[in-house]
GUGU-127881 format. One record per residue: x negated, z, y negated of N, C-alpha, C in turn. Coordinates in steps of 0.05 Angstrom, whole numbers, padded with zeros to 5 digits, always signed. Example, Ala and Ser with C-alpha at 12.3 -4.5 7.8 and 13.67 -1.06 7.14 Angstrom:
2
-00264+00156+00114-00246+00156+00090-00264+00156+00066 -00257+00142+00045-00273+00143+00021-00258+00157-00001 
! end
This chain:
300
+00584-00304-00154+00556-00300-00175+00550-00270-00170 +00567-00240-00172+00557-00216-00165+00533-00221-00149 +00534-00241-00122+00511-00233-00097+00493-00247-00112 +00480-00272-00128+00468-00284-00154+00454-00251-00162 +00471-00237-00179+00467-00220-00184+00443-00186-00174 +00461-00188-00155+00455-00173-00140+00422-00175-00139 +00426-00196-00128+00393-00210-00114+00372-00211-00138 +00379-00213-00164+00358-00222-00176+00353-00197-00181 +00376-00170-00195+00374-00148-00194+00345-00139-00170 +00352-00137-00151+00339-00133-00124+00310-00145-00124 +00298-00172-00137+00280-00174-00132+00265-00168-00149 +00278-00159-00170+00275-00142-00191+00254-00114-00190 +00276-00101-00180+00272-00085-00165+00242-00083-00136 +00239-00099-00131+00211-00097-00123+00182-00106-00126 +00197-00130-00148+00173-00127-00172+00163-00092-00184 +00183-00081-00196+00167-00062-00208+00167-00030-00189 +00165-00039-00164+00151-00022-00146+00115-00030-00136 +00120-00055-00131+00094-00071-00131+00077-00064-00157 +00092-00056-00184+00079-00056-00209+00068-00015-00213 +00079-00010-00194+00082+00028-00196+00066+00032-00166 +00055+00011-00144+00026+00026-00135+00017+00002-00135 +00012-00023-00160-00014-00029-00172-00029-00011-00195 -00003+00007-00203-00020+00039-00214-00032+00056-00215 -00017+00059-00186-00033+00085-00175-00051+00093-00173 -00063+00052-00171-00092+00040-00146-00102+00057-00180 -00101+00043-00199-00113+00045-00243-00120+00079-00233 -00092+00086-00232-00080+00113-00236-00112+00133-00221 -00125+00122-00192-00129+00129-00181-00169+00134-00198 -00176+00097-00202-00187+00096-00199-00207+00111-00233 -00186+00123-00256-00190+00138-00272-00195+00169-00265 -00170+00177-00247-00185+00201-00245-00203+00208-00211 -00208+00187-00216-00247+00191-00190-00263+00196-00221 -00259+00185-00244-00280+00185-00268-00283+00217-00284 -00244+00228-00276-00253+00254-00302-00255+00274-00274 -00254+00277-00247-00247+00297-00234-00269+00297-00205 -00288+00311-00201-00301+00323-00165-00281+00315-00156 -00259+00319-00150-00246+00305-00119-00250+00283-00107 -00257+00292-00091-00251+00260-00062-00234+00244-00051 -00228+00231-00037-00209+00220-00043-00190+00225-00017 -00210+00244+00007-00192+00247+00022-00166+00273+00014 -00178+00296-00007-00163+00310-00038-00140+00305-00039 -00151+00273-00052-00122+00270-00069-00109+00243-00054 -00115+00242-00023-00089+00232-00004-00084+00259-00003 -00089+00281+00002-00079+00310+00017-00062+00318-00010 -00063+00318-00034-00040+00327-00061-00021+00306-00060 -00026+00284-00055-00007+00258-00063+00015+00256-00032 +00009+00259-00012+00027+00257+00008+00041+00286+00013 +00033+00310+00011+00039+00330+00008+00058+00338-00022 +00052+00331-00033+00077+00336-00064+00104+00313-00060 +00091+00290-00054+00106+00265-00050+00127+00272-00024 +00110+00282-00008+00136+00296+00016+00156+00323+00011 +00148+00334-00011+00159+00368-00025+00187+00352-00037 +00186+00322-00058+00206+00301-00066+00216+00300-00058 +00203+00275-00031+00219+00265-00021+00244+00278+00005 +00238+00305+00011+00246+00329+00034+00274+00335+00009 +00260+00336-00020+00284+00349-00039+00308+00320-00045 +00289+00297-00044+00330+00282-00055+00334+00274-00021 +00316+00289+00007+00340+00286+00030+00351+00312+00020 +00348+00335+00025+00370+00340+00014+00390+00349+00008 +00382+00329-00022+00416+00326-00039+00431+00298-00028 +00415+00294-00017+00440+00271+00001+00451+00274+00034 +00439+00306+00033+00463+00309+00071+00445+00292+00088 +00398+00279+00084+00401+00274+00113+00385+00298+00121 +00370+00316+00114+00365+00325+00124+00367+00347+00151 +00399+00346+00167+00397+00362+00181+00407+00343+00210 +00413+00319+00207+00418+00291+00215+00390+00279+00223 +00369+00291+00219+00353+00272+00215+00343+00298+00250 +00339+00322+00234+00331+00346+00257+00330+00346+00269 +00365+00349+00281+00381+00340+00296+00379+00320+00322 +00361+00296+00313+00358+00266+00325+00332+00274+00322 +00320+00287+00314+00286+00298+00319+00293+00313+00353 +00316+00333+00349+00312+00359+00366+00332+00332+00392 +00329+00320+00396+00356+00307+00419+00328+00280+00421 +00305+00280+00420+00291+00255+00425+00266+00261+00409 +00245+00273+00422+00223+00277+00420+00196+00274+00414 +00212+00253+00433+00182+00225+00430+00178+00209+00403 +00202+00215+00388+00211+00192+00361+00199+00221+00345 +00199+00256+00346+00171+00269+00327+00136+00254+00328 +00139+00252+00358+00111+00243+00363+00098+00217+00357 +00117+00185+00353+00117+00161+00330+00115+00166+00312 +00129+00186+00299+00135+00193+00255+00106+00213+00267 +00086+00224+00272+00081+00238+00283+00050+00218+00279 +00037+00188+00304+00029+00177+00304+00026+00158+00265 +00058+00153+00266+00046+00136+00239+00049+00147+00211 +00051+00178+00210+00054+00186+00193+00002+00192+00194 +00002+00196+00216-00036+00193+00199-00057+00178+00219 -00045+00165+00240-00061+00136+00242-00044+00114+00222 -00020+00111+00207-00006+00093+00181-00016+00104+00157 -00001+00119+00142+00002+00129+00123-00017+00147+00115 -00015+00168+00122-00055+00184+00112-00082+00157+00112 -00085+00144+00130-00103+00142+00131-00106+00118+00116 -00090+00100+00117-00086+00080+00089-00087+00084+00069 -00068+00105+00053-00078+00126+00031-00109+00132+00028 -00119+00155+00038-00156+00152+00049-00169+00123+00036 -00164+00106+00053-00187+00080+00060-00183+00069+00024 -00161+00070+00030-00153+00059-00001-00162+00076-00032 -00160+00100-00033-00175+00122-00045-00195+00106-00047 -00207+00116-00030-00231+00115-00022-00243+00086-00026 -00241+00061-00030-00242+00038-00033-00233+00039-00064 -00235+00049-00085-00233+00047-00105-00244+00076-00118 -00261+00082-00102-00270+00109-00109-00311+00094-00117 -00315+00076-00084-00336+00069-00091-00339+00049-00102 -00318+00025-00106-00311-00003-00119-00285-00002-00137 -00276-00014-00138-00244-00016-00169-00220-00024-00151 -00203-00010-00175-00178-00007-00158-00157-00045-00156 -00173-00066-00179-00171-00088-00168-00183-00109-00138 -00198-00102-00149-00219-00100-00121-00208-00107-00094 -00203-00073-00084-00191-00066-00069-00163-00077-00061 -00151-00073-00082-00119-00080-00078-00111-00116-00074 -00129-00126-00088-00126-00157-00080-00142-00164-00039 -00157-00148-00043-00183-00145-00021-00159-00138+00013 -00142-00120+00011-00117-00096+00027-00103-00127+00031 -00102-00152+00011-00070-00162+00017-00078-00182+00030 -00105-00182+00044-00101-00205+00074-00107-00190+00098 -00075-00182+00092-00076-00179+00128-00057-00183+00135 -00039-00199+00121-00021-00220+00137-00038-00234+00153 -00065-00242+00143-00075-00256+00154-00086-00242+00186 -00093-00217+00177-00109-00206+00201-00093-00202+00219 -00065-00202+00221-00040-00199+00243-00039-00224+00261 -00046-00243+00229-00043-00278+00254-00066-00276+00262 -00085-00257+00257-00106-00271+00281-00106-00260+00300 -00100-00240+00296-00089-00206+00325-00078-00235+00350 -00032-00241+00332-00031-00242+00354-00026-00267+00357 -00057-00289+00352-00071-00313+00368-00087-00305+00389 -00111-00280+00390-00124-00268+00401-00104-00244+00420 -00079-00241+00418-00069-00214+00431-00049-00242+00451 -00029-00246+00438-00018-00275+00455-00030-00306+00474 -00055-00303+00463-00076-00334+00467-00057-00351+00455 -00046-00364+00441-00042-00393+00426-00051-00395+00403 -00059-00419+00385-00059-00428+00380-00044-00416+00343 -00051-00408+00333-00038-00396+00301-00031-00432+00297 +00006-00432+00278+00014-00446+00277-00004-00470+00243 +00011-00491+00233-00007-00497+00209-00009-00478+00181 +00022-00470+00186+00026-00446+00166+00008-00423+00162 +00002-00416+00188-00017-00388+00198-00046-00405+00187 -00056-00421+00204-00082-00430+00188-00081-00429+00160 -00068-00443+00142-00060-00443+00124-00062-00412+00108 -00049-00394+00124-00055-00370+00107-00070-00364+00116 -00091-00358+00134-00118-00349+00142-00145-00357+00126 -00136-00395+00114-00158-00401+00102-00159-00394+00083 -00133-00394+00052-00129-00385+00034-00136-00344+00028 -00134-00341+00054-00137-00313+00048-00174-00297+00047 -00184-00318+00068-00217-00309+00076-00233-00327+00061 -00217-00348+00040-00243-00365+00029-00224-00361-00009 -00197-00332-00011-00203-00327-00028-00232-00297-00036 -00213-00281-00016-00238-00255-00007-00266-00260-00015 -00275-00275+00001-00304-00292-00007-00317-00289-00030 -00300-00322-00050-00306-00313-00080-00309-00293-00094 -00283-00275-00081-00278-00250-00098-00305-00226-00100 -00316-00231-00080-00339-00210-00066-00361-00228-00078 -00362-00240-00069-00384-00259-00088-00390-00257-00108 -00371-00272-00119-00377-00280-00147-00388-00312-00156 -00388-00329-00132-00401-00361-00134-00430-00358-00125 -00449-00323-00126-00464-00320-00119-00460-00315-00095 -00469-00335-00070-00477-00321-00045-00502-00296-00034 -00527-00298-00048-00532-00279-00051-00525-00249-00047 -00516-00248-00065-00498-00226-00081-00477-00217-00080 -00481-00191-00072-00441-00185-00071-00435-00168-00099 -00411-00183-00122-00408-00167-00138-00392-00151-00133 -00369-00141-00112-00360-00110-00096-00383-00104-00081 -00380-00073-00094-00403-00067-00066-00390-00070-00031 -00401-00067-00015-00405-00067+00004-00381-00059+00026 -00389-00025+00022-00371-00009+00031-00348-00011+00013 -00345-00017-00012-00320-00026-00024-00292-00047-00005 -00317-00062+00005-00305-00083+00017-00296-00073+00047 -00313-00059+00057-00304-00054+00083-00291-00036+00091 -00280-00013+00072-00251-00002+00067-00237-00017+00065 -00229-00035+00039-00219-00052+00049-00200-00067+00055 -00214-00081+00069-00208-00104+00094-00191-00080+00120 -00206-00053+00119-00197-00042+00135-00176-00032+00136 -00176-00026+00107-00140-00008+00095-00123-00037+00105 -00135-00061+00103-00114-00075+00103-00109-00076+00135 -00117-00066+00162-00111-00079+00183-00092-00046+00184 -00096-00030+00168-00080-00002+00175-00055-00014+00160 -00052-00014+00142-00027-00031+00120-00013-00040+00148 -00025-00069+00165-00013-00077+00171+00004-00070+00196 -00014-00039+00211-00009-00037+00232+00014-00013+00211 +00015-00001+00199+00034+00018+00172+00066-00005+00174 +00058-00030+00178+00088-00047+00169+00101-00050+00197 +00086-00053+00216+00093-00062+00245+00106-00033+00259 +00086-00010+00271+00092+00006+00281+00113+00028+00281 +00122+00023+00259+00143+00046+00253+00181+00035+00245 +00174+00003+00255+00203-00002+00254+00220+00004+00278 +00207+00013+00297+00235+00030+00315+00237+00053+00301 +00229+00059+00298+00234+00098+00281+00253+00090+00261 +00252+00076+00246+00272+00059+00224+00297+00061+00230 +00298+00034+00256+00321+00028+00271+00334+00055+00287 +00319+00078+00277+00338+00109+00292+00343+00126+00276 +00330+00129+00252+00330+00137+00232+00327+00136+00202 +00336+00140+00184+00343+00150+00156+00306+00141+00150 +00306+00111+00136+00271+00124+00129+00265+00136+00111 +00286+00149+00083+00277+00177+00063+00266+00203+00080 +00281+00213+00103+00273+00226+00115+00252+00215+00128 +00247+00194+00149+00222+00194+00159+00188+00194+00147 +00204+00175+00109+00184+00179+00103+00165+00205+00092 +00189+00221+00089+00185+00247+00074+00181+00263+00106 +00185+00271+00115+00167+00276+00131+00137+00272+00154 +00141+00237+00139+00115+00229+00158+00096+00241+00129 +00091+00238+00106+00079+00241+00084+00072+00274+00086 +00086+00301+00092+00083+00319+00105+00068+00322+00128 +00076+00305+00146+00055+00309+00160+00019+00306+00157 +00028+00276+00145-00002+00271+00144-00021+00275+00106 -00004+00297+00103-00016+00315+00070-00020+00330+00096 -00005+00346+00107-00016+00375+00122-00046+00358+00141 -00042+00338+00152-00076+00326+00175-00103+00327+00145 -00086+00313+00130-00117+00308+00109-00124+00327+00090 -00106+00357+00085-00126+00368+00070-00131+00397+00100 -00115+00394+00125-00136+00408+00142-00165+00401+00136 -00165+00369+00132-00197+00342+00136-00213+00356+00109 -00201+00363+00089-00216+00373+00068-00198+00407+00059 -00206+00411+00078-00200+00445+00064-00211+00462+00040 -00227+00450+00023-00245+00464+00000-00227+00453-00019 -00212+00439-00018-00190+00423-00047-00195+00439-00055 -00182+00440-00088-00177+00453-00112-00160+00451-00113 -00132+00453-00108-00109+00449-00115-00102+00448-00152 -00119+00477-00159-00123+00455-00197-00138+00445-00204 -00142+00431-00196-00169+00403-00199-00139+00388-00201 -00116+00380-00196-00097+00356-00196-00086+00371-00224 -00087+00381-00227-00072+00392-00251-00074+00405-00286 -00104+00390-00282-00122+00386-00303-00109+00374-00310 -00119+00382-00348-00101+00359-00372-00116+00336-00371 -00135+00327-00362-00155+00298-00365-00138+00287-00342 -00118+00289-00317-00127+00289-00300-00099+00269-00296 -00076+00298-00307-00054+00310-00309-00021+00276-00303 -00036+00251-00319-00019+00234-00320-00020+00216-00295 -00056+00222-00288-00065+00190-00278-00060+00197-00246 -00049+00236-00246-00036+00238-00221+00008+00233-00210 +00007+00241-00241+00031+00230-00242+00048+00196-00243 +00021+00188-00235+00019+00161-00231+00023+00152-00208 +00005+00169-00195-00003+00160-00172+00023+00172-00143 +00023+00187-00151+00047+00217-00145+00070+00198-00135 +00092+00204-00165+00122+00201-00175+00113+00163-00185 +00108+00157-00192+00122+00133-00191+00103+00116-00170 +00078+00118-00163+00065+00108-00150+00077+00110-00112 +00084+00136-00109+00086+00143-00093+00122+00135-00087 +00127+00157-00093+00158+00171-00093+00173+00152-00100 +00182+00145-00130+00200+00111-00137+00192+00088-00121 +00171+00086-00120+00165+00056-00111+00161+00051-00084 +00174+00082-00084+00180+00066-00045+00220+00072-00037 +00221+00085-00060+00238+00089-00066+00265+00058-00068 +00253+00056-00083+00262+00021-00099+00249+00003-00095 +00237-00004-00074+00226-00020-00050+00247-00021-00026 +00248+00010-00016+00278+00004+00006+00304+00000-00012 +00311+00006-00020+00336-00005-00038+00335-00032-00037 +00316-00036-00064+00325-00078-00064+00318-00083-00023 +00309-00079-00009+00307-00094+00027+00330-00089+00033 +00347-00079+00028+00372-00072+00024+00391-00101+00029 +00382-00113+00002+00397-00144-00009+00377-00165-00006 +00346-00164-00009+00334-00196-00009+00334-00194+00025 +00317-00226+00025+00302-00228+00054+00275-00231+00048 +00263-00212+00073+00233-00210+00086+00220-00236+00062 +00231-00251+00074+00220-00273+00062+00205-00263+00023 +00233-00265+00006+00240-00254-00013+00210-00241-00024 +00221-00223+00001+00202-00177-00010+00173-00193-00015 +00171-00204+00009+00130-00218+00014+00116-00235-00009 +00137-00253-00030+00140-00266-00037+00136-00244-00073 +00149-00226-00079+00150-00215-00104+00124-00190-00097 +00126-00189-00068+00103-00168-00059+00073-00174-00073 +00073-00200-00076+00043-00209-00101+00056-00209-00116 +00061-00189-00130+00067-00171-00157+00042-00150-00161 +00034-00140-00128+00025-00113-00130-00005-00127-00136 -00017-00144-00137-00055-00151-00133-00051-00170-00160 -00034-00181-00162-00021-00197-00190-00034-00180-00202 -00007-00153-00220-00014-00130-00225-00035-00117-00234 -00052-00108-00216-00078-00101-00199-00090-00110-00232 -00103-00146-00217-00119-00147-00239-00103-00151-00259 -00082-00153-00276-00078-00152-00292-00083-00141-00314 -00070-00103-00295-00074-00074-00314-00094-00077-00313 -00123-00077-00293-00147-00069-00295-00158-00091-00322 -00162-00106-00326-00164-00127-00354-00162-00115-00382 -00132-00111-00378-00123-00103-00397-00120-00070-00405 -00128-00050-00386-00127-00015-00397-00155-00008-00392 -00171-00031-00365-00200-00009-00373-00227-00031-00366 -00219-00056-00386-00239-00076-00390-00243-00089-00376 -00240-00090-00346-00258-00110-00342-00255-00143-00334 -00270-00147-00333-00276-00192-00334-00275-00193-00310 -00273-00221-00304-00269-00225-00271-00275-00269-00285 -00305-00262-00264-00301-00295-00271-00298-00309-00266 -00299-00343-00271-00275-00362-00252-00285-00361-00233 -00298-00362-00214-00309-00353-00188-00281-00336-00172 -00291-00304-00179-00275-00284-00180-00244-00290-00181 -00235-00298-00212-00216-00310-00209-00188-00332-00197 -00217-00352-00196-00199-00368-00163-00204-00359-00146 -00213-00333-00135-00215-00324-00107-00186-00309-00121 -00182-00295-00131-00165-00275-00132-00133-00291-00130 -00133-00319-00140-00113-00334-00154-00103-00345-00115 -00127-00357-00094-00118-00367-00074-00108-00335-00052 -00118-00306-00052-00111-00298-00035-00083-00288-00043 -00065-00287-00068-00037-00281-00091-00023-00314-00074 -00049-00327-00078-00033-00354-00052-00021-00363-00025 -00050-00342-00008-00048-00339+00014-00009-00325+00020 -00004-00306+00004+00017-00288-00002+00051-00308-00004 +00043-00314-00029+00066-00337-00024+00066-00355-00015 +00053-00368-00008+00052-00393+00004+00065-00403+00036 +00063-00388+00046+00072-00382+00080+00103-00368+00082 +00108-00349+00055+00127-00345+00048+00157-00368+00041 +00144-00388+00022+00160-00410+00015+00165-00426+00036 +00138-00430+00058+00142-00450+00073+00165-00453+00102 +00163-00417+00105+00183-00411+00129+00211-00423+00121 +00208-00398+00089+00247-00424+00081+00253-00459+00082 
! end
């Protein structure tokens, strides 16, 4: 009975974290409406502040000293974390925020969740093997859903800016890389410590790319709530809840419940941003969500 209760609670935590991630996308969309700061500046502020907050959590739990000691004994790990921080987390945050900036949070979030299909195609090419029936279903659903979402049924034009589509697809590829690359790091070091250090390193790199950003702009009264949703809820708390939940549920269950993020983004956009989705676009969104859920169910 306790196992069932713990499992249910963990699934609930994943859903909450997914909703917070979706909320950070809406927060970014509203931020760009009220602020002249660009996506790189928002990336720098988000990652540096989140890194500081996560470092504080690590300090309270006594994880900083063991983490530093591990890095001193294994300098290669620091290089791996640096790659993860910049080619993974920083690039993932920037391309997502830029996609939201030129398009909207709902479209960017749904399209980036075609990343499982990208991994399948990549593995098929790399290992020169035909995909399984489950993999073929995943790719077909994801591609069809994205196509319907971005065209709205009118194949002569796009209902979503082309740059938003390109950035979201690239973001999906970076998302896939960020999910695969750090596995060997997490096996050797505490996840929260790695995430805190990666956030700081990625934030400093993005700040170097946009040294003219105005820090005070992120504390203005008209964007303060949006920044809170992006940094605190959508980054620090979301990652912590998700990592806690992964200790008690299977990867398949985590994948199924992760579909709550694009679904939440669409629902929140409809509720709070008055965005209307046509019938064809709705079908496209449902196909992408199905592409996330069905393969996990078939694997179970």
